[in-house]
C-alpha positions in Angstrom: -182.7 88.5 90.8 -180.5 88.9 87.6 -179.3 85.8 86.0 -175.7 86.9 86.8 -176.3 86.9 90.5 -177.8 83.6 90.5 -174.6 82.2 89.0 -175.7 81.8 85.2 -172.9 84.3 84.0 -169.5 82.8 83.3 -167.7 86.0 84.4 -164.2 87.1 83.7 -162.5 84.3 81.6 -159.9 82.5 83.8 -161.1 84.3 87.0 -159.4 82.3 89.9 -160.3 84.7 92.7 -158.9 87.9 94.6 -155.4 88.2 94.5 -154.9 91.2 96.5 -156.9 94.1 98.1 -155.6 97.8 97.8 -156.1 100.5 100.2 -154.7 103.9 101.3 -153.5 104.8 104.7 -152.2 108.2 106.1 -148.9 106.7 107.4 -147.5 103.7 105.8 -145.0 103.0 108.9 -148.1 103.0 111.2 -149.9 100.8 109.0 -146.9 98.3 108.6 -146.6 98.0 112.5 -150.4 97.5 112.7 -150.5 94.8 110.1 -147.4 93.1 111.1 -147.3 93.4 114.9 -150.8 93.4 115.5 -152.6 91.5 112.7 -149.7 89.2 112.0 -149.5 89.8 108.2 -145.8 89.3 106.6 -144.1 92.3 105.0 -143.1 91.1 101.4 -141.9 94.2 99.6 -142.1 98.2 98.8 -142.3 100.2 95.7 -142.2 104.0 94.9 -142.1 106.8 95.0 -143.8 107.4 91.7 -145.0 110.8 90.1 -146.0 111.2 86.4 -145.5 114.5 84.6 -148.4 113.9 82.1 -151.8 112.5 82.6 -150.8 108.9 83.3 -152.0 109.1 87.2 -155.5 110.2 85.8 -155.7 107.8 82.9 -154.6 104.8 84.7 -155.7 105.2 88.3 -158.5 107.7 88.1 -156.8 110.3 90.6 -155.6 113.7 90.0 -152.8 113.8 87.5 -150.4 115.6 90.1 -150.9 112.9 92.6 -147.8 111.3 94.2 -147.6 107.6 95.1 -145.2 108.3 98.0 -144.7 104.5 98.7 -146.6 101.1 98.4 -146.1 97.8 100.2 -147.2 94.4 99.8 -148.2 91.9 102.7 -149.2 88.5 102.7 -152.0 87.6 105.3 -152.0 84.0 106.1 -154.5 82.0 103.9 -156.4 85.1 102.3 -155.9 87.9 100.0 -152.6 89.8 99.9 -152.7 93.5 100.9 -151.4 96.4 98.7 -151.2 99.3 101.1 -150.5 102.7 99.5 -149.4 106.2 101.1 -150.3 108.9 98.7 -150.1 112.8 98.3 -152.7 114.5 96.0 -153.9 118.0 95.8 -157.7 116.9 96.0 -157.2 114.1 98.6 -159.8 113.4 101.2 -158.3 112.8 104.6 -161.4 111.6 106.2 -161.9 107.7 106.5 -165.2 106.5 105.3 -167.7 105.0 107.4 -169.3 101.7 106.3 -172.5 103.7 105.5 -170.5 106.1 103.1 -170.2 105.4 99.4 -166.9 103.6 99.2 -167.2 102.5 102.8 -165.6 99.3 103.6 -164.1 96.9 106.1 -161.9 94.0 106.2 -163.1 90.8 107.9 -160.4 88.3 109.3 -161.6 84.6 110.0 -160.1 83.3 113.4 -160.3 79.7 114.9 -160.7 80.8 118.4 -162.8 83.9 118.5 -162.5 84.4 122.3 -158.7 84.3 122.3 -158.5 86.6 119.3 -160.7 89.3 121.0 -158.6 88.8 124.3 -155.5 89.4 122.0 -156.8 92.6 120.4 -157.7 93.9 124.0 -154.1 93.1 125.3 -152.7 95.1 122.1 -154.8 98.1 123.1 -156.9 97.9 119.8 -160.2 99.7 119.9 -163.3 97.1 119.7 -166.6 98.4 118.8 -169.1 97.1 121.2 -169.3 93.5 122.3 -169.4 90.3 120.1 -172.4 89.7 118.1 -173.5 86.0 118.1 -175.9 85.0 115.4 -178.1 82.0 116.1 -180.5 81.8 113.3 -180.7 82.9 109.6 -178.2 82.6 106.9 -175.3 83.6 109.3 -176.6 81.5 112.1 -173.4 80.0 113.8 -171.3 83.1 113.1 -169.7 85.5 115.7 -168.3 88.8 114.9 -166.8 92.0 116.3 -165.6 95.2 114.5 -162.5 96.8 115.3 -160.5 99.9 114.4 -156.9 100.5 113.3 -155.0 103.3 114.9 -156.0 105.5 111.7 -159.8 104.7 112.0 -159.9 101.8 109.3 -162.8 99.4 110.2 -161.9 95.7 110.5 -163.9 92.6 111.7 -163.1 89.3 113.5 -165.5 86.5 112.2 -165.8 83.0 113.5 -167.9 80.1 112.5 -166.3 76.8 113.4 -169.5 74.7 112.7 -170.6 76.4 109.5 -173.4 78.8 108.7 -176.9 78.7 108.8 -177.2 78.9 104.9 -175.2 75.7 104.5 -178.2 73.4 105.5 -180.3 74.7 102.5 -177.5 74.6 99.5 -174.6 72.7 98.5 -173.0 76.2 97.5 -170.4 77.4 99.7 -168.8 80.9 100.2 -164.9 80.8 100.0 -163.4 80.2 103.4 -159.7 80.7 104.6 -159.8 77.3 106.4 -161.3 75.4 103.4 -160.1 77.2 100.3 -161.0 74.6 97.7 -164.7 74.5 98.8 
């Protein structure tokens, strides 16, 4: 393992953590309803539209220069990162949601205190759950229960809970960041 993976590199000077996560959705109104009414995030503000007549979009955002950022909205999600959710229109836009196995694939994981209640809530809301909950009893993630679910536009999410900690914690004093204990 490299020294930076083992924690020897100081990294970005002054780094505090993740301030927001940005992603693009096909319909900002649908995404707003999902994040506010289902997930429980708080809408904060909106910007846009924005379109450059020069190469600003390509130089600053690595997108086609004729891309239009129709709107973006910021949301606060309890004790975790904020979300910056975009709606774009671009000449070369890919309209296929990536799978986890695709380059650029991703998911957002939400920690919950009561896993069973959270799963029941998603079912009541008609959210598509992928399979049944996975319960880890051994290994670094021992003590963790999780399940994936999909947004209405197919973006992947995860519920996760480990109220008694994770297995790796018995072998080290190091701790992953946790929304219930952000100072750890």
